[in-house]
Every structure is written in C-alpha cells, then in structure tokens.
LUMROBA-404730 format. One record per residue: residue in three letters; y, x, z of N, C-alpha, C, CB in turn. Coordinates in pm, whole numbers, plus 50000, padded with zeros to 5 digits. Glycine has a CB too. Example, Ala and Ser with C-alpha at 12.3 -4.5 7.8 and 13.67 -1.06 7.14 Angstrom:
BEGIN
ALA494315131950780495505123050780496705132050780495535113150905SER497755128550708498945136750714500035129050787499405140850572
END
This chain:
BEGIN
MET935541970027841936671961027855936181948027917937361958327717LYS937001942628006936731929428064937671919527997936911929528220TYR937121907927966937901897727898938011885227984937261894227762ARG939121878327964939331865328027939951856227922940241866528155ILE939521843927921940171833627842940751823827942939171826627740SER942071822727943942771813628035943321801927954943921821028112THR943001789828000943431778027927944151768328021942231771027862ILE945061760927962945771750328032945201737027982947331751228010GLY944931728028073944471714728035943171710928102944311713827886LYS942791698728078941551693428135940361699528063941511678128126ILE939281701428138938041706428081937341694728013937131712928190LYS936971696827888936231686727813934951693227763937071681027694TYR933851686227779932571691327731932201683727605931461689927840ASN932161690927493931861684927364931181695327276933141679527297ASP931051692327149930361701527058931021715127051930291695526919GLU932351715427052933061728227048932731736527172934581725927038ASP932601730027286932281737027410930881743127401932381727527530PHE929961736327339928611741727319928671754827240927721731427245ILE929451754927134929591767027052930311778027130930341763926921THR931341774327205932051784127289931081790827385933191777227368ARG930261782927454929291788527549928281797827480928531777227622LYS927931794527356927021803027278927591817127264926761796827138TYR928881818027232929501831227218929721837927353930821830027144LEU930101830327453930341836127585929071842727639930831825427683LYS927921837027611926651842827656926381856427592925491833327626ARG926941858727474926721871227402927641882527449926911869027253ILE928671879027523929701888827560929511892827706931131883127537LYS929431905727730929421910627869930861910227920928821925127879ASN931011908828047932331909928111933361900128058932851923928094ILE933031887328060934001877228019933981865728118933701872127875GLU935151860228142935231848228225936201838428164935651851828369LEU935971826028193936781815028142937461808528262935921804728062LYS938791807328255939561801228363940341789428308940531811628429HIS940261778128377941011766128339942041763228447940061753928319TYR943231759428404944301755828496944891742428454945401766928500GLU945251734528551945911721728524947241721428596945021709828567VAL948221715528531949531713328591949761698328587950681721228516LYS950001692228702950021677628713951381671228689949551673828847THR952451678628697953781672528686953971665728551954861683128707LYS954771655128549955071647728426956321653128356955251632828457ASN957131660828429958361666428375957991677528275959281671928489LYS958331675428148957921684528041958411698828065958441679527908LYS959691700428097960261713828117959571720928233961781712828142LYS959411713828344958761719628461957291722828432958871710128582LYS956651714228356955251716228320955081729228240954731704228238ILE955931731228140955861743428058956091755828143956901742927944GLU957041755128238957331766528326956141769428418958591763628411GLU955551759028476954411761028565953191766228489954051747928637GLU953001761228369951891766128286952081780928253951771757928157ALA953311784728222953611798828193953251807628313955111800528158ASP953641803428432953321811128552951811812628570953931804428676LYS951081801828549949621802528565949001812228465949001788628549LEU949461812028342948911821228241949291835628270949391817228102ILE950531837728310950991851428341950221857028459952511851528372TYR950111849128567949461854128688947941854128678949871845828806SER947391848328571945941849028552945521862228487945471837228466THR946491870028443946191883028384945891893028496947371888028294PRO944691898928496944331908228603945221920728603942881912428588LYS945281927128717946001939928726945391949528626945931945828872ASN946201958328575945801967728470945251960228349944761977628524GLY945881948828321945451940828207946581938028110944841927828255LYS946211933427995947161929427892947001914527866946951937627760LEU948121908227833948141893927804948351891927655949251886927886ILE947371885427591947501881527451947641866427450946261886427364LEU948791861827404949081847627399948701842227262950581844927430LEU947991831227261947641824427136948681813727112946191818327141ASP949391815027000950521806126972950671804826822951831811527037GLU950901792726774951001790626630952141798426565951171775926602GLN953101802926644954201811026591953931826026604955491807426662GLY952731829526650952391843526668952081850526537951221844826760GLU951741863126549951431871426432950021868526383951591886526466ASN949861867726253948541866426192947991880526169948591858126056ILE946951883926243946351897126227944861895526195946551905926354SER944291905926140942871905526105942021908426229942551915725993SER940761905026219939821908126328939741923126350938411902326297SER939741930726242939671945426253940901951026323939531951826114ASP942081945626292943301950326359943311946626506944541944526290LEU942791934826538942691931026680941721940126753942251916226693ALA940611943326690939651952626750940281966426773938391954026661LYS941081971126676941771984026692942741983826809942531987726563LEU943461972626824944391971226936943641971827069945181957926925ILE942551964427079941741964227203941171978027231940591953827192LEU940671984627128940121998127146941212007927190939462003027015ASN942382006827132943512015427171943852013227318944742012627082TRP943932000627360944201997827501943112003627591944321982727524SER941872001927549940752007227627940842022327640939412003227563ASN941202029027530941352043627532942532048127617941532048827390ASN943442038927647944592041927733944422035927873945882036627669ASN943172034527913942792030328049943202016028085943402039528147ILE943382007527987943561993328013942151987628029944371986027897THR941921980228135940551975528164940351960628142940201978928304ASN941431953028125941321938528113942241933028005941641931828247VAL941731923027933942541915727836942381900927864942141919227688ASN943511894227878943541879827903944061872927777944421876328026PHE943221864627716943631856527602944051843027658942481855027496ALA945321839427642945881827427704946151816527602947151830827779ILE945711804427636945921792627553946791783027632944561786027510GLY947991780527584948941772027656948591757327652950311773927600GLY949471749327709949261735027719949671727327595950011729727835ALA949581714127605949841705227493951271706027439949541691127534PHE952211710027525953611710927481953971724627426954541707627597GLY952981733427415953231746727363953531756727473954381746427264ASN953871768727432954151779627526955641781127546953541792827475GLY956031783227670957431784927703957941799027677957661781427846VAL959231800527687959901813327661959391824127757961421811827674LYS959211820527884958811830427985957491837127950958711823728121VAL956481829327915955181835227884955241842827752954081824327878LYS956061838227658956201845527532956851859127554957011837327432LYS957841859727643958501872527672957591881927750959791870127750THR956701876327831955811884327915954601889627839955351876228033ALA954161882127739952941885727666953061899527601952631875327559ASP951971906827604951911919927539951731918527388950781928327597LYS951161907327347950941904627205950841889527190949641912027150ILE951411884327082951301870027051950641869026914952701862727054ILE949511862126911948791860826785948561846026753947441868426791ALA948291843326625948061829626578946771829126497949251824526494PHE946191817426494945101814526401945701806726286943921806526471GLY946621813226215947331806626106948481798226158946381798126023LYS949121791126069950271782826106949861768626146951251782125992PHE948581765726135948101752526175948201750726326946671750526129THR948291738326368948141734926509946681731226530949111723026552TRP946031737726628944611735626653944401728726787943861748926649PRO943361720426799943011714926931942581726327023941861704226918HIS942871724827151942561735427248941081739227247942961731027387GLN940201729427237938771732327239938381741127120937971719327236MET939011738927006938691747226890939261761326905939231740726761VAL940441762326962941041775626984940171783627082942491774427039LYS939721777027186938851783727283937571788627215938501774127400MET937001780327130935801784027056936091795726962935261772026975MET937211795226890937531805826794937831819026864938731801726709ILE938511818726978938801831427045937541837227108939891829527153ALA936631828727153935351833827205934601841127093934481822127261GLU934591835226974933931841726860934641854826825933911832326738GLN935961854826828936701867026794936461878126895938191863926784ILE936341874627022936041884927123934671890927096936101879027267TYR933711882327065932381887327028932481896426906931401875627001ARG933251892126806933431899926684934091913426716934291892126581ILE935101913426803935771925826843934751935626901936881922926948GLU933921930626991932911939127053931951944826949932131931227160THR931561936726850930641941826748931311952026657930081930326665ILE932591949926627933341959626546933421972926619934771954526513ILE933791972526745933931984726825932601992326834934461981426966LYS931501984726848930181991026863929521994426730929271982026942GLY930161990726618929581993426487928411984426453929152007626481HIS928301973126517927241963426492927501956326359927141953026609PRO926471952926283926671947026150927141932426149925411947826073TYR927381926226263927841912226265929091910526180928121907726409HIS930041919826194931281919326116931081927425988932501924826198LYS931011920525879930751927325752932001928825671929701919925671
END
C-alpha cells in the first residue's frame, strides 16, 4: 500500500514535526503533501481546501478524512480496513487533514471514510504526527510485528 498524508496550512517545523519525521522514516511508500489556500473568504477557502484534498487522492486510491466529527475506530479496525482495500486492489490511501475552519461538506461527501482522534480539537501538527504513527502501527499490525501489542 502507498500512503499519502495531505494537509492544509502553512508548514511549521517544531517538536511535533521531528516526531512525525521519525515515523515517516519507518514507513515505506509514504509521502507528505502540504497545500495552502490564500483567499480570506471563509466559504471559498473551505471549498478550495476541499478540492485540494479530494484531488490529492491518487487514482485507484481511497480518501480517509480526519475530522473531529468522524468515527472513532481502533487501530486494529483501521488496519483491517486498509488490508481489505489492499486485498481488493486498492493501491493508495490518502489521509487528509483539513484547514483551520474545518472540513467542508464536499470533502466529507467525497471521503471514503471519516475518522476522528476523539472529540477533541487537535492542532494540525499533532494530527499529522498522530496519523504518521497510526500508519506505522497499521503496517506493523498487518505484518504481525510486535510493535502493536
């Protein structure tokens, strides 16, 4: 499986980014894409961000949107979903992190799955770090590696 993490917003290099890079180095076939939308109009910004996240999903790929209103699932269930997609010839998964104003209706309707890291609102840098760790965890679950106990 090839993975992509697509984010909206400015790139910031801080402690969370250091941890994110640590996990990204452990994962084969992963890329990180950042997109910025410059408009000040909130409605237009959300629409443009949705388009960038939707179109960042590779062909023959699935879009998993990270949203505080998404479903709370376990790491094992997420690994099962990814494995099921892989067994059905899906080759790419795009984990999308929306902008500061949240995710619009268009990207929510387009997403193949919407998941949450609880009901809390998280800073983007932390979400990026957490999804990088979860992708690594997914890979270890699928391979039967003892990282996930």
